[in-house]
Structure formats: structure tokens, C-alpha cells
C-alpha positions, -999 to 999 in steps of 0.1 A, spaced: 262 108 51 225 107 43 205 75 42 175 65 23 145 49 41 154 13 32 189 18 45 175 33 77 151 4 82 178 -22 77 202 -5 101 175 -3 128 167 -40 123 204 -49 127 204 -30 161 177 -52 175 189 -85 190 169 -114 177 153 -95 149 145 -119 120 141 -93 93 105 -103 87 91 -69 98 119 -52 78 109 -71 47 72 -60 52 83 -24 57 103 -25 25 74 -40 6 53 -11 18 80 14 7 79 -2 -28 41 2 -29 43 38 -18 68 46 -46 46 30 -72 16 50 -59 36 83 -59 45 76 -95 8 71 -105 -4 101 -85 23 124 -101 13 113 -136 -24 116 -129 -43 128 -160 -14 118 -182 -20 81 -176 -58 84 -173 -62 76 -136 -83 106 -125 -120 107 -119 -146 84 -104 -144 46 -106 -182 43 -105 -183 24 -72 -185 30 -35 -161 20 -7 -173 4 26 -179 39 41 -203 48 12 -179 72 -4 -175 74 -41 -143 56 -51 -119 74 -73 -100 55 -100 -68 61 -80 -85 46 -49 -90 13 -67 -56 14 -84 -36 22 -53 -55 -5 -33 -45 -30 -60 -9 -18 -58 -8 -25 -21 -22 -59 -26 2 -68 -54 32 -54 -35 25 -72 -3 6 -105 -9 35 -126 -23 64 -122 2 53 -143 31 51 -115 57 13 -112 59 -16 -133 70 -41 -109 56 -48 -73 45 -77 -48 50 -84 -14 37 -114 10 34 -115 2 -3 -123 -35 4 -155 -48 19 -139 -78 36 -105 -88 49 -82 -99 21 -66 -132 31 -33 -140 15 -39 -165 -14 -30 -201 -6 -3 -202 -33 17 -176 -14 35 -182 19 17 -167 49 32 -146 76 22 -133 110 12 -97 103 -21 -81 93 -17 -50 72 -45 -24 75 -41 6 52 -58 35 35 -41 33 1 -46 70 -8 -57 93 20 -73 124 6 -81 110 -28 -111 134 -31 -85 162 -35 -69 147 -66 -92 162 -92 -85 197 -79 -48 193 -76 -46 195 -38 -21 173 -18 -30 137 -10 
């Protein structure tokens, strides 16, 4: 019988004695963010998310609209659950601490929300 990614992650967590499920929860939040990002990338021009955002990232590269949108998706999907202490990405100038109104965890999430985004406008894989 085939398994989806969430089922696999949960089964692996169950096999580790003393696992709290905190890391499993974080991975599942990342999975949710990736699904939302895949949806926006697939819709592309239909929902108006292609082209330049008119800003630069910390590496001096021109940010695409999807860079900004996908970075925000990662933040929204991961800041609230209590797994993280902070996040960082190439789309943010500084580390993003988890807001005080959310519980804080022990992990730091470092991510590139959309690797290869410069390929989006020419319909090459990202």
C-alpha cells in the first residue's frame, strides 16, 4: 500500500523512542507550505503572480513576485504552531523571530522559498 508524505513522517516518528512529535509537526507544516506554493506556481499567470516585485533580496538579486509570496507562505504556515524559535531566508534581510503572541519552539527554519524563481517567466522548472 502506498503512503503519502505525512503518513511516512508520522510512521517514522512512531518508530523513534522518546520522539515528542515536535519535529514531525514542523515537517508537516513545511509540507503544507510547499503544497500552497505548488498551487500558486502552477497557476502562475492566471492569478497574476509572475514578474518582478520591484525589490531586491539580501544577495542583490531582483525579487520576483513569487519570491515574496512564497516567503510569506512559509512564514504564515510555520510561525503559529510553536515548533520554531525563528526563521531565515534569502528573501529576508534579518532573522524573523516568532512573534510573542505565538508559542516558541526550539528549531530554526532556514529556507529558500522558491529556488530557481528566475526560471518562472520562461516556464522552466523551479
